[in-house]
C-alpha positions in Angstrom: -4.9 31.3 18.2 -5.1 31.2 21.9 -4.0 28.1 23.8 -7.3 28.0 25.5 -9.2 27.9 22.3 -7.0 25.2 20.9 -7.6 23.2 24.2 -11.3 23.9 24.1 -11.5 22.6 20.5 -9.3 19.4 21.0 -11.5 18.7 24.2 -14.5 18.8 21.9 -13.0 16.7 19.4 -11.9 14.1 22.0 -15.3 14.3 23.8 -17.4 13.9 20.6 -15.1 11.2 19.1 -15.0 9.0 22.3 -18.6 9.4 23.1 -19.4 7.8 19.9 -16.6 5.1 20.5 -18.0 4.4 23.9 -21.3 3.1 22.4 -19.3 0.4 20.6 -18.7 -2.6 22.7 -15.2 -4.0 22.8 -13.5 -0.8 21.9 -10.5 -1.1 24.4 -9.3 2.1 25.8 -5.5 1.4 25.2 -6.0 0.3 21.5 -8.1 3.6 20.9 -6.6 6.1 23.1 -2.9 5.4 22.2 -3.0 5.8 18.5 -5.6 9.0 18.6 -3.5 10.8 21.3 -0.2 10.0 19.3 -1.7 11.6 16.3 -2.8 14.8 18.3 0.7 14.9 19.7 2.5 14.4 16.3 0.5 16.9 14.6 2.0 19.6 16.8 -0.9 20.3 19.2 0.3 22.4 22.3 0.8 20.5 25.6 -2.3 22.2 27.1 -4.5 20.9 24.1 -3.1 17.3 24.4 -4.0 17.3 28.1 -7.5 18.5 27.4 -8.0 16.1 24.6 -6.9 13.1 26.4 -8.9 13.8 29.6 -12.1 14.4 27.5 -11.7 11.4 25.6 -11.2 9.3 28.9 -14.3 10.8 30.5 -16.4 10.6 27.5 -15.6 7.3 26.8 -16.3 5.8 30.4 -19.6 7.7 30.3 -21.0 6.2 27.2 -19.4 2.7 27.8 -22.2 2.5 30.3 -24.9 2.2 27.5 -23.9 -1.3 25.9 -23.0 -2.4 29.8 -26.3 -1.5 31.1 -28.9 -1.8 28.3 -27.2 -4.8 26.5 -25.3 -6.6 29.1 -22.1 -6.5 27.0 -19.1 -4.5 28.4 -18.4 -1.2 26.6 -14.7 -1.7 27.3 -12.2 -3.5 29.7 -13.2 -1.2 32.7 -16.9 -1.9 32.2 -16.4 -5.7 32.8 -16.6 -5.4 36.7 -19.9 -3.6 36.3 -21.7 -6.3 34.4 -22.9 -8.3 37.4 -24.8 -5.4 39.1 -26.0 -4.1 35.6 -27.3 -7.7 34.7 -29.3 -7.7 38.2 -31.1 -4.5 37.3 -31.7 -5.3 33.7 -33.5 -8.5 35.1 -35.7 -6.4 37.2 -36.7 -4.4 34.2 -34.5 -1.3 35.3 -31.6 -1.0 33.0 -32.4 2.6 32.6 -31.8 3.0 36.4 -28.5 1.3 36.2 -27.4 3.6 33.4 -28.4 6.8 35.1 -26.6 5.7 38.4 -23.5 4.8 36.3 -23.3 7.9 34.5 -23.9 10.1 37.5 -21.3 8.4 39.6 -18.9 8.8 36.8 -19.3 12.6 36.7 -18.9 13.0 40.4 -15.8 10.8 40.3 -14.1 13.0 37.4 -14.5 16.0 39.4 -13.2 14.7 42.6 -10.2 13.1 41.0 -8.9 16.0 39.0 -7.9 18.3 42.1 -7.0 15.3 44.2 -4.5 14.0 41.5 -3.1 17.6 41.1 -2.4 18.0 44.8 -1.0 14.5 45.2 1.1 14.9 42.1 2.6 18.2 43.5 3.3 16.7 46.8 5.2 13.6 45.4 7.1 15.8 43.1 9.5 16.6 45.9 10.7 13.0 45.4 11.1 13.1 41.6 14.8 12.9 41.8 14.8 9.5 43.7 12.2 8.2 41.5 14.0 9.2 38.2 17.3 7.9 39.5 15.8 4.5 40.5 13.4 4.2 37.6 15.0 0.8 36.5 14.3 -1.2 39.7 11.0 0.7 40.3 9.8 -0.4 36.9 10.9 -3.9 37.6 9.2 -4.2 40.9 6.2 -2.6 39.6 6.0 -5.0 36.7 6.0 -7.9 39.2 3.3 -6.3 41.3 1.0 -5.5 38.1 1.7 -8.9 36.8 0.7 -10.6 39.8 -2.6 -8.8 40.2 -3.4 -9.3 36.5 -5.5 -12.3 35.3 -2.8 -14.5 34.8 -1.1 -14.0 38.2 2.0 -16.3 38.7 1.9 -17.0 34.9 2.1 -13.4 34.2 5.1 -13.1 36.6 6.8 -15.9 35.1 6.6 -14.4 31.8 8.2 -11.3 32.8 11.9 -12.1 32.1 11.3 -13.9 28.7 9.1 -11.0 27.5 11.8 -8.6 28.7 14.4 -10.5 26.6 12.1 -10.6 23.7 11.7 -6.9 23.8 15.4 -6.2 24.0 16.2 -8.7 21.4 13.8 -7.0 18.9 15.0 -3.5 19.9 18.5 -4.6 19.2 17.5 -6.0 15.7 15.8 -2.9 14.6 18.6 -0.8 16.0 21.1 -2.7 13.8 18.8 -2.1 10.8 18.0 1.6 11.5 20.8 2.7 13.5 18.3 4.2 16.1 16.1 2.9 18.7 12.3 2.8 18.4 9.5 3.4 20.9 6.1 4.3 19.2 6.2 1.0 17.5 6.4 -0.9 21.0 3.6 1.1 22.3 1.4 0.4 19.5 1.9 -3.2 19.3 1.2 -3.7 22.7 -1.8 -1.6 22.6 -3.4 -3.5 19.6 -2.3 -6.9 20.6 -5.7 -8.1 21.7 -7.3 -7.0 18.4 -4.6 -8.7 16.5 -5.0 -11.8 18.4 -8.7 -11.9 17.7 -8.0 -11.4 13.9 -5.6 -14.3 14.1 -8.2 -16.6 15.8 -10.7 -15.8 13.1 -8.0 -16.5 10.5 -7.0 -19.8 11.8 -8.9 -22.8 10.4 -8.3 -24.7 13.6 -8.8 -21.9 16.4 -11.9 -20.3 14.8 -14.0 -23.2 15.6 -14.0 -22.2 19.3 -15.5 -18.8 18.3 -17.9 -19.7 15.6 -21.6 -19.1 16.4 -24.7 -20.5 14.5 -26.8 -17.2 14.7 -26.4 -13.4 15.6 -26.8 -12.7 19.3 -30.1 -11.0 20.0 -30.4 -8.1 22.4 -33.6 -6.6 24.0 -33.6 -3.1 24.9 -36.0 -1.5 27.5 -38.2 1.5 26.5 -36.7 4.9 26.8 -37.9 6.8 29.9 -37.1 10.2 31.4 -37.7 11.5 34.9 -36.3 15.2 34.7 -37.2 18.3 32.8 -34.8 19.9 30.5 -31.8 18.4 28.6 -29.1 18.5 31.3 -30.1 16.3 34.2 -28.7 17.0 37.6 -26.3 14.0 38.7 -26.7 15.0 42.2 -30.5 14.5 42.1 -30.0 11.3 40.4 -28.1 9.6 43.2 -29.2 9.2 46.8 -27.5 11.1 49.6 -25.8 7.7 50.7 -24.8 7.0 47.1 -23.3 10.5 46.6 -21.2 10.3 49.8 -19.9 6.6 49.1 -19.1 7.7 45.6 -17.3 10.6 46.9 -15.1 8.6 49.5 -14.4 5.7 47.0 -13.3 8.0 44.3 -11.0 10.1 46.6 -9.4 6.8 48.1 -9.0 5.3 44.6 -7.4 8.7 43.2 -4.5 8.0 46.0 -3.9 4.5 44.9 -2.3 5.3 41.5 0.0 2.4 41.1 -2.6 -0.3 41.1 -4.9 -1.7 38.3 -7.9 0.5 37.5 -10.0 -2.8 37.0 -8.8 -4.0 40.3 -9.8 -1.0 42.2 -13.1 -0.8 40.3 -13.8 -4.4 41.5 -12.4 -3.9 44.8 -14.4 -0.5 45.6 -17.7 -2.0 44.4 -17.4 -5.1 46.5 -16.4 -3.2 49.5 -19.6 -1.0 49.3 -22.0 -3.7 48.0 -21.1 -6.1 50.8 -22.4 -3.7 53.3 -25.7 -2.8 51.7 -28.7 -5.0 52.1 -31.3 -5.5 49.3 -30.6 -6.4 45.6 -31.9 -3.0 44.2 -30.0 -0.8 46.7 -26.8 -2.9 46.5 -26.7 -2.9 42.7 -27.5 0.9 42.0 -25.1 2.0 44.8 -22.3 -0.4 43.6 -22.8 0.9 40.0 -22.5 4.4 41.1 -19.3 3.8 43.0 -17.8 1.7 40.5 -18.1 4.1 37.5 -17.1 6.8 39.7 -13.8 4.8 40.4 -13.3 4.0 36.6 -13.1 7.8 36.1 -11.0 8.7 39.2 -8.3 5.8 38.5 -7.9 6.8 35.0 -7.6 10.5 35.8 -5.4 10.2 38.8 -3.0 7.3 37.3 -2.3 9.6 34.2 -2.0 12.8 36.0 0.0 11.8 39.2 3.0 10.4 37.4 2.9 13.2 34.9 3.0 16.0 37.4 5.3 14.3 40.0 7.9 12.3 37.9 7.5 12.8 34.2 7.9 8.9 33.9 5.1 6.4 33.6 4.8 4.7 36.9 1.0 3.4 36.9 -0.8 1.0 34.7 -2.9 3.8 32.9 0.4 5.8 32.4 2.0 2.9 30.9 -1.0 1.9 28.7 -3.5 4.5 27.4 -1.8 7.6 28.5 1.6 6.4 27.1 1.7 9.1 24.5 1.6 11.8 27.2 5.1 10.6 28.3 6.7 9.2 25.4 6.0 10.2 21.8 9.2 10.8 20.1 10.5 13.0 18.8 8.0 15.4 20.5 7.7 13.8 24.1 10.4 11.7 25.5 11.1 9.8 28.9 15.1 9.7 28.4 15.7 12.7 29.0 12.4 13.8 30.5 10.7 16.0 28.0 6.9 15.7 28.1 3.9 17.3 29.8 5.8 17.2 33.0 8.4 19.6 31.5 5.9 22.2 29.9 2.9 22.3 32.3 2.5 23.6 36.0 0.4 22.3 38.4 -2.0 25.1 37.8 -1.9 24.1 34.1 -2.7 20.6 34.9 -5.7 21.7 36.8 -7.1 24.5 34.4 -6.6 22.4 31.2 -7.7 19.3 32.8 -10.7 21.0 34.0 -11.4 22.2 30.6 -11.1 18.7 29.3 -13.5 16.8 31.8 -15.9 19.9 31.7 -16.2 19.8 27.9 -16.6 16.0 27.9 -19.2 16.2 30.6 -21.4 18.8 28.8 -21.3 16.6 25.5 -21.4 13.0 26.7 -23.5 13.3 29.9 -26.6 14.9 28.7 -26.4 13.1 25.3 -26.2 9.7 27.0 -28.9 10.4 29.6 -31.5 11.7 26.9 -30.6 9.5 23.8 -28.8 6.3 25.2 -31.6 3.9 23.7 -31.7 5.5 20.3 -28.0 5.7 20.1 -27.6 2.0 21.2 -29.9 1.0 18.3 -28.1 3.1 15.8 -24.9 1.7 16.6 -26.1 -1.9 16.8 -27.9 -1.6 13.4 -25.3 0.6 11.3 -21.8 0.4 12.9 -19.7 -2.6 12.1 -17.5 -3.5 14.9 -15.0 -5.1 12.2 -14.9 -1.5 10.6 -13.9 0.0 13.9 -11.2 -2.6 14.4 -10.0 -2.0 10.9 -9.9 1.8 11.5 -7.6 1.4 14.5 -5.4 -1.1 12.9 -5.1 1.4 10.0 -4.1 4.1 12.2 -1.6 1.8 13.8 -0.1 1.0 10.5 0.1 4.5 9.6 1.8 5.7 12.9 4.3 2.6 12.7 5.3 3.5 9.2 5.6 7.1 10.3 8.3 6.2 12.9 10.4 3.5 10.9 8.8 2.8 7.7 8.2 -0.8 6.6 10.6 -2.0 9.5 8.3 -0.3 12.0 5.4 -1.9 10.7 6.7 -5.4 10.8 8.2 -4.6 14.4 4.6 -3.3 15.6 2.7 -6.3 14.5 5.4 -8.7 15.7 5.1 -7.2 19.1 1.2 -7.3 18.6 1.2 -10.9 17.8 3.3 -12.1 20.9 1.7 -9.3 23.2 -1.8 -10.3 22.3 -1.2 -14.0 22.7 0.3 -13.5 26.1 -2.7 -11.1 26.9 -5.4 -13.4 25.8 -4.2 -16.7 26.6 -2.1 -16.1 29.8 -3.8 -13.0 31.2 -0.6 -10.9 30.8 -2.2 -7.6 30.5 -1.1 -4.5 28.6 -0.3 -2.6 31.7 2.1 -5.4 32.9 3.6 -5.6 29.3 4.0 -1.8 29.1 6.0 -1.8 32.4 8.2 -4.6 31.3 9.1 -2.7 28.1 10.2 0.2 30.3 12.0 -2.3 32.8 13.5 -4.5 29.9 16.9 -2.4 29.5 17.5 -2.7 33.4 16.4 -6.6 33.5 18.5 -7.6 30.6 21.5 -5.5 31.8 21.3 -7.2 35.3 20.9 -10.7 33.9 22.9 -10.8 30.7 24.9 -7.6 30.8 23.4 -6.1 27.7 
């Protein structure tokens, strides 16, 4: 079968699956993208297909996460959190459908600007790949400090870096003694599902769950469905004003270049930079939402592709989190030595198959969400159990952990998940910082303890 057909089919799979997941609030990108991408890789999909699947999944997820964010005031995932204030403003005005359309159209524009920008910048930075590879230990350590400081925990996250590196290295040495080889997938999975495991532990604790108990189910009121275009596929350029198109294009281009910073941070920063210069609540909110959802796409695409194309090692929060399986999925992909998408695909391959991924996702998620957002939201709220979704991904995690190292791998994964989840939820030591410390742990412990 042609690699183009396989890439197309995997892009359809990613687009459909993550269009559905986007409607379900609380489905974190890292916890969903890491295990599903790992499965695609380990089942033997060609690198081109893996890339198309991942980018289709990312774009579809960030388009449909607009629905719970705009219509119900609950974040579809982590990157939707910065959009809540402006979405709430429009919902109070009785215009959640306007917020939704602006978010979706900005996301489409952001994705198609980010792809060529990321490919070109990645190709340029590739000239310095030898330096980055040789200095990866110190780079990972400095990046861990930077990302930790800009996470929710700030100085608390920075102070946790060395103890967490010591924990990772200690557990790695323990499992090496038991299995006679080092593990990696288990660490990725543990960090990815940590917040989910934390929530389950809170619910299982007789003392802690008192803080999350509710007397009655939360109620949501959805606005009527309205449509201001003809046909099935609305033109995103007609949904946005001229100013909104220009500002979204500029913001997504700039954010594509800043591939080492937090996507949530860049989304908030760009939204505030644009919103602070616009008068009037309606214009400010609609323009900010257009820009911010465009930035969610551009940061994810650029932060995954630029390190892949240029270095083959994960040097961004997205590369260390949701895109981790594109870099390291033993025995198929590895970073030591570098043997991953960086090794198999040219810059043109990244552009062509990336374009297949985002085009397919756009054709699936964008018109479906624009036309059926309210119906889909009602269906999900009534029929889809969030607990079932969490259980499904924990099941996938257990399967993949057992695949790499049997029962030992499962114990390791959930040990890391418990520690990582507690640090994430309580101290604000985010998944991106934890992934970076994982990569830097060998360098840190060698410098401090000689091991």
